[in-house]
C-alpha positions in Angstrom: 21.7 -13.8 8.0 21.7 -13.7 4.1 18.6 -14.9 2.2 17.7 -16.1 -1.1 14.5 -14.4 -2.3 11.7 -15.1 -4.6 9.9 -11.8 -4.9 6.3 -12.1 -6.2 5.2 -8.6 -7.5 8.7 -7.1 -7.8 7.4 -4.2 -9.9 5.1 -2.7 -7.3 6.1 -0.6 -4.4 7.0 -3.4 -1.9 8.8 -5.3 -4.5 11.0 -2.4 -5.6 11.9 -1.7 -2.1 12.5 -5.3 -1.2 15.1 -5.2 -4.1 16.7 -2.3 -2.5 16.9 -4.0 0.8 18.5 -7.0 -1.1 21.0 -4.8 -2.7 22.1 -3.1 0.6 22.0 -6.1 2.9 23.5 -8.6 0.3 20.6 -11.0 -0.2 20.4 -13.0 -3.4 17.4 -12.8 -5.7 16.4 -16.1 -7.2 13.2 -15.1 -8.9 11.0 -12.1 -9.7 7.5 -11.9 -11.1 5.7 -9.0 -12.6 2.5 -8.6 -14.5 3.3 -6.6 -17.6 6.0 -4.4 -16.5 8.5 -5.7 -19.2 11.1 -2.8 -18.9 11.2 -3.0 -15.3 11.5 -6.6 -15.2 14.5 -6.6 -17.8 16.2 -3.9 -15.7 15.8 -5.9 -12.4 17.0 -9.1 -14.1 20.2 -7.5 -15.5 20.8 -6.1 -12.1 20.1 -9.0 -9.8 20.5 -12.2 -12.3 17.7 -14.2 -10.9 17.3 -17.7 -12.0 13.6 -17.2 -13.0 11.6 -14.2 -14.2 7.8 -14.5 -14.6 5.6 -12.1 -16.6 1.9 -13.1 -15.8 0.7 -11.7 -19.1 1.6 -13.8 -22.1 2.4 -11.2 -24.3 4.7 -9.5 -21.9 6.3 -12.8 -21.2 7.1 -13.3 -24.9 8.5 -9.8 -25.1 10.6 -10.4 -22.0 12.1 -13.7 -23.4 13.2 -11.9 -26.4 14.8 -9.1 -24.3 16.5 -11.6 -22.0 17.7 -13.9 -24.6 21.3 -12.8 -24.1 21.1 -13.9 -20.2 20.8 -17.2 -18.2 17.3 -16.1 -16.8 14.5 -18.5 -17.6 11.2 -16.7 -18.4 7.7 -18.3 -17.6 4.4 -16.9 -17.7 0.7 -17.1 -16.2 -0.2 -18.9 -13.1 2.1 -21.8 -13.8 5.0 -19.4 -13.6 3.9 -17.6 -10.5 3.6 -21.1 -8.9 6.9 -22.2 -9.8 8.5 -18.8 -8.6 6.8 -19.2 -5.3 8.1 -23.0 -4.8 11.5 -22.5 -6.4 14.0 -24.9 -4.4 16.7 -22.3 -4.4 14.5 -19.7 -2.5 14.4 -19.9 1.1 12.2 -16.9 1.5 9.1 -15.8 -0.6 8.1 -12.0 -0.5 4.4 -12.1 -1.3 3.7 -8.7 -2.7 1.3 -9.2 -5.3 -1.9 -7.2 -4.7 -5.2 -8.8 -4.0 -6.5 -12.2 -3.8 -4.4 -13.1 -6.9 -1.6 -13.5 -4.3 -3.5 -16.5 -2.5 -2.6 -19.5 -4.5 1.2 -18.6 -4.9 1.3 -18.0 -1.2 0.0 -21.3 -0.3 2.3 -23.0 -2.8 5.3 -21.3 -0.9 3.8 -22.3 2.5 3.4 -26.1 1.3 7.2 -25.9 0.5 8.0 -24.8 3.9 9.4 -21.4 3.1 9.6 -18.4 5.1 6.8 -16.0 3.8 7.5 -12.2 4.1 3.8 -11.5 3.8 2.9 -8.2 2.2 -0.4 -9.4 0.7 -2.9 -8.8 3.5 -5.9 -10.1 1.2 -4.3 -13.8 1.6 -5.2 -13.8 5.3 -8.5 -11.8 4.9 -9.8 -14.2 2.6 -8.5 -17.3 3.8 -6.8 -16.7 7.1 -7.8 -20.0 9.1 -6.9 -22.2 6.0 -3.4 -20.3 5.4 -2.4 -20.5 9.1 -3.3 -24.0 9.4 -1.3 -24.9 6.3 1.7 -23.0 7.6 1.6 -24.9 10.9 1.5 -28.2 9.2 4.4 -27.3 6.7 6.6 -25.5 9.3 6.5 -22.4 7.2 7.1 -19.2 9.0 5.0 -16.2 8.3 6.4 -12.9 9.1 4.3 -9.7 8.1 5.6 -6.9 6.1 2.9 -4.5 6.6 4.2 -1.7 8.8 1.4 -2.1 11.3 1.7 -6.0 11.5 5.4 -5.7 11.5 5.2 -3.4 14.5 2.7 -5.7 16.4 5.1 -8.6 15.5 8.1 -6.8 16.9 6.4 -5.7 20.0 5.5 -9.4 20.6 9.2 -10.3 21.0 8.7 -8.6 24.5 6.5 -11.3 25.9 6.9 -15.0 26.8 3.6 -16.0 25.5 0.4 -14.7 23.8 -1.5 -15.1 27.1 0.1 -12.0 28.4 -1.4 -9.9 25.6 -4.4 -7.8 26.5 -5.1 -6.2 23.2 -3.5 -5.2 20.0 -3.7 -1.5 18.9 -3.3 -0.8 15.2 -2.8 2.8 14.1 -4.0 4.4 11.1 -3.1 7.6 9.4 -6.8 8.3 8.5 -5.8 8.9 4.9 -6.3 12.3 3.0 -9.9 12.7 4.0 -10.0 12.0 7.7 -12.4 14.5 9.5 -14.7 15.0 6.4 -18.4 14.3 6.4 -20.4 12.3 3.9 -21.3 15.4 1.8 -17.6 16.4 1.7 -16.6 12.8 0.8 -19.3 12.8 -2.1 -17.2 15.5 -3.9 -13.8 14.1 -3.7 -11.7 13.1 -6.9 -9.6 10.3 -7.8 -6.6 12.6 -7.9 -7.2 13.8 -4.3 -7.8 10.1 -3.2 -4.4 9.1 -4.6 -2.5 11.6 -2.6 -1.6 9.8 0.8 -0.4 12.4 3.4 2.2 10.4 4.6 3.0 7.0 2.6 4.1 6.5 -1.0 2.1 3.2 -2.2 0.6 1.6 -5.1 -2.9 3.0 -6.4 -5.1 0.2 -4.8 -3.8 0.3 -1.3 -3.7 4.2 -1.6 -7.5 4.2 -2.3 -8.0 1.6 0.5 -6.3 4.0 2.8 -8.6 6.8 1.7 -11.9 4.7 2.4 -10.2 3.2 5.5 -10.9 -0.3 4.1 -7.3 -0.9 4.2 -7.6 -0.6 8.3 -10.4 -2.8 8.3 -8.6 -5.5 6.2 -5.7 -5.1 8.6 -8.0 -5.8 11.6 -9.2 -8.9 10.0 -5.5 -9.9 9.2 -4.6 -9.3 12.8 -7.2 -11.7 13.9 -5.9 -14.4 11.8 -2.2 -13.8 12.1 -2.3 -13.5 15.9 -5.1 -15.8 16.8 -6.7 -12.8 18.6 -10.4 -12.3 18.9 -12.1 -9.0 17.6 -12.8 -7.7 20.9 -8.9 -7.5 21.8 -8.1 -5.5 18.8 -8.5 -1.7 18.6 -7.8 0.8 16.0 -6.8 4.4 16.6 -6.1 7.1 14.2 -2.6 8.4 14.5 -2.1 11.1 11.8 1.6 11.4 12.1 2.5 7.7 11.1 5.3 7.6 13.4 3.9 5.0 15.9 3.2 2.0 13.4 1.2 -0.1 16.1 1.1 -1.2 19.8 0.7 -4.2 22.0 -0.8 -3.8 25.5 -0.1 -6.5 28.1 -2.1 -7.7 31.0 0.1 -5.6 33.5 -1.0 -2.5 31.7 2.5 -2.0 29.9 2.3 -1.0 26.4 5.1 -1.4 23.9 5.0 0.5 20.5 7.3 0.5 17.6 8.1 3.9 16.4 9.9 4.6 12.9 9.8 6.8 10.0 7.4 6.3 7.1 9.8 4.0 5.2 8.7 0.4 4.2 12.3 -0.8 4.0 12.6 -1.3 7.7 9.5 -3.8 8.0 10.7 -5.5 4.8 14.1 -5.9 6.1 12.9 -7.2 9.4 10.8 -9.9 7.8 13.9 -11.3 6.0 16.4 -11.1 8.9 14.2 -11.7 12.0 15.3 -12.6 14.6 18.4 -10.7 13.9 18.7 -7.1 13.1 21.2 -5.6 10.6 22.1 -2.1 9.2 20.0 -1.3 6.2 18.5 1.4 3.8 15.6 2.4 6.1 15.9 6.2 7.0 16.2 6.6 11.0 13.7 8.5 13.0 14.8 11.8 14.5 12.8 12.0 17.6 13.9 15.7 18.0 12.1 16.6 14.8 9.0 14.5 15.4 5.7 16.6 15.6 3.6 15.9 18.8 1.9 12.4 18.6 -1.9 12.3 18.6 -4.4 9.5 18.9 -8.2 9.7 17.9 -11.2 7.5 17.5 -11.9 6.3 13.9 -15.3 7.0 12.4 -16.7 3.6 10.9 -20.1 5.3 10.1 -18.7 8.0 7.9 -16.1 5.8 6.6 -18.5 2.8 5.9 -15.9 0.6 4.4 -14.2 0.3 7.8 -17.6 -0.3 9.4 -18.2 -3.1 6.8 -14.8 -4.6 7.4 -15.5 -4.7 11.3 -19.0 -6.3 10.8 -17.3 -9.1 8.5 -14.6 -9.5 11.2 -17.2 -10.6 13.7 -19.4 -12.6 11.0 -16.4 -14.7 9.6 -16.8 -17.3 7.0 -16.7 -16.3 3.4 -17.9 -12.8 4.5 -14.4 -11.4 4.5 -13.7 -12.8 1.0 -17.0 -11.2 -0.2 -15.9 -7.9 1.4 -12.4 -8.2 -0.2 -13.6 -9.1 -3.7 -16.3 -6.5 -3.8 -13.7 -4.0 -2.6 -11.2 -4.9 -5.3 -13.8 -4.7 -8.1 -15.2 -1.2 -6.7 -11.7 0.3 -6.4 -10.7 -0.7 -9.8 -14.1 0.8 -11.2 -13.2 4.1 -9.1 -9.7 4.1 -10.7 -11.3 3.9 -14.0 -13.5 6.9 -13.3 -16.6 4.6 -13.6 -18.0 5.2 -10.1 -17.7 7.9 -7.5 -15.7 7.7 -4.0 -18.8 6.9 -1.9 -20.0 4.3 -4.5 -17.2 2.1 -3.2 -18.7 1.1 0.1 -22.2 1.0 -1.5 -20.9 -1.7 -4.0 -19.4 -3.7 -1.2 -22.5 -3.5 1.0 -24.4 -4.5 -2.0 -22.3 -7.6 -2.6 -22.5 -8.4 1.2 -26.4 -8.4 1.0 -26.5 -10.4 -2.2 -23.8 -13.2 -1.8 -24.5 -16.0 0.7 -22.0 -16.7 3.2 -20.5 -20.1 4.0 -19.4 -20.6 7.5 -16.7 -23.3 7.1 -15.4 -22.6 3.6 -13.1 -24.6 1.6 -10.5 -22.9 -0.7 -13.1 -23.5 -3.7 -15.7 -21.7 -1.6 -13.4 -18.8 -1.1 -12.8 -18.4 -4.6 -16.2 -18.7 -5.5 -17.2 -16.2 -2.9 -14.6 -13.9 -4.4 -16.0 -14.2 -7.9 -19.7 -13.7 -6.9 -18.7 -10.6 -4.9 -17.0 -9.0 -8.0 -19.8 -10.0 -10.4 -22.3 -8.4 -7.8 -20.3 -5.2 -7.9 -20.1 -5.0 -11.7 -23.8 -5.9 -12.0 -24.7 -3.1 -9.7 -22.8 -0.7 -12.0 -24.3 -2.1 -15.3 
């Protein structure tokens, strides 16, 4: 089935790979959005001829308008532009690949229009999962995950008649570049080391989250919301080879797993074509060249970000928004060389201690918690 796509975050890793899938599989691109990547946005417009291009940054949008004056593509800026791209009538599918809580409002706008959401923004469900899933049910929007782990679970769940047959979800984690290190060793790691993921090529923020194991904690919370599963029925296992992308255990003891190469094109493509499967650009897995598959327990005490995320999964309310907001702020500070690696969980924990939790939050409560968490993290550094 051919789709017409609006790609929110087309300059990032997921966005660029989505365009690769669209090119190979023949999907139309109706809209793209970037933050400041003007040259890349221009190249994407000239290749795919979308109706709309958005640069969130005003100066970048001004530059992009000049560059694209000879095309029929409309150029917008800011939040208004993002929301228009998310709700564009011509697009039946919105790929939400904006990093962080910034993707929440555009995702809700797409949901309210009844679009298929190819969800690559985990923070949307981490911060506002109950609200997002409720709105999707009301509007009839389909939410199909793009994250490799949640795509794996989604694919495995096609093998059961109903969720009552599921005993637990098993999320795999590569463990990142520092798995097996103790706190003393982690205190010495550098930004350059943290940005070298052993298996995946990703953006800077998610790569740091993988190094701290926060990414796996966020995926745990996301799984709770996406699949309406209590935390005691979700397990994380470290699988260093990144070949088994996640598993589902059923009540009869059977376990289904989805295996594949470390290539995001496959989960992106499945989010677009589900329930159909087609030939695409993903690299096939060669079983005969696979290393032995291993599975180990994670260490949430040493990798404190994971421990904090699991605590927030139990706590609920705006605690998950506080967790995410403080983490986004702390990771940005780490990437700016203003704090050390182990300061990331320290700042997150400080924010969780300082910012009050609202148990049944509105959307405004969620954004307030996010803002307060970021401020708490920055205040700690100041």
